[in-house]
C-alpha positions as CSV (number, residue, x, y, z in Angstrom):
1,M,25.1,2.4,4.8
2,D,24.7,-0.1,2.0
3,T,21.4,0.1,0.1
4,N,20.0,-2.0,-2.6
5,C,19.0,-0.2,-5.8
6,T,16.4,-1.8,-8.0
7,T,15.1,-0.7,-11.4
8,V,11.4,-1.1,-11.9
9,P,9.2,-0.2,-14.9
10,A,6.6,2.4,-14.1
11,T,3.9,-0.1,-15.2
12,E,5.1,-2.5,-12.5
13,L,4.7,0.2,-9.9
14,R,1.0,0.5,-10.9
15,E,0.6,-3.3,-10.4
16,R,2.7,-3.8,-7.3
17,G,2.8,-0.3,-5.8
18,S,2.2,-1.2,-2.1
19,E,4.9,-3.9,-2.2
20,I,7.4,-1.7,-3.8
21,I,6.7,1.2,-1.5
22,N,7.1,-1.1,1.5
23,R,10.4,-2.3,0.2
24,V,11.6,1.3,0.0
25,A,10.1,2.4,3.3
26,Y,11.0,-0.6,5.5
27,G,13.7,-2.5,3.6
28,A,16.2,0.4,2.9
29,E,15.8,-0.3,-0.8
30,E,16.1,2.4,-3.5
31,V,13.9,2.0,-6.6
32,V,14.6,3.7,-9.9
33,L,11.4,3.9,-12.0
34,T,11.8,3.6,-15.8
35,R,9.6,4.3,-18.8
36,R,10.7,2.6,-22.0
37,G,13.9,1.6,-20.3
38,K,14.9,5.2,-19.3
39,P,15.1,6.3,-15.7
40,I,12.3,8.8,-14.9
41,A,12.1,9.0,-11.1
42,A,13.4,7.4,-7.9
43,L,11.8,6.2,-4.7
44,I,13.9,6.6,-1.5
45,S,13.0,6.2,2.1
46,L,12.0,9.2,4.1
47,A,15.2,8.8,6.2
48,A,17.3,8.9,3.0
49,L,15.5,12.1,1.9
50,E,16.0,13.7,5.3
51,E,19.7,12.9,5.2
52,L,19.9,14.3,1.7
53,H,18.3,17.6,2.9
54,R,20.7,17.7,5.9
55,L,23.7,17.3,3.6
56,E,22.4,20.0,1.3
57,D,21.8,22.4,4.2
58,A,25.3,21.7,5.5
59,E,26.7,22.6,2.0
60,D,24.7,25.8,2.0
61,V,26.0,26.8,5.4
62,A,29.6,26.1,4.3
63,A,29.1,28.2,1.1
64,A,27.6,31.1,3.1
65,A,30.5,31.0,5.6
66,A,33.0,31.0,2.7
67,A,31.2,34.0,1.1
68,L,31.3,35.9,4.4
69,E,35.0,35.1,4.8
70,D,35.6,36.4,1.3
71,V,33.8,39.6,2.1
72,R,35.8,39.9,5.4
73,L,39.1,39.4,3.5
74,H,38.4,41.3,0.3
75,G,35.5,43.7,1.1
76,A,32.1,43.9,-0.5
77,I,31.2,45.5,-3.8
78,S,28.0,47.4,-4.5
79,F,25.2,46.1,-6.8
80,E,26.0,49.0,-9.1
81,E,29.6,47.7,-9.4
82,V,28.4,44.2,-10.1
83,K,26.1,45.5,-12.9
84,A,28.9,47.6,-14.4
85,R,31.4,44.7,-14.2
86,Y,29.1,42.3,-16.0
87,G,27.4,44.7,-18.3
88,L,23.9,44.4,-16.7
């Protein structure tokens, strides 16, 4: 999905907040807020945020599956062994 990304000074958000939020919510636009020319935050649609969370959850599930497979193949080690190995 192609999205437009616009850079907006934070002061402009104060002046035109409703318009900018509507562009994000209904126009599939992404907005990067800046302060003194440096990015400080981003506005994305709720759908984009939900997709981001879905992707992160899928990565977490894949990492957990890989960890379980590693334990299946190589066995587990106790917390005491971890502490000794890493000097904790």
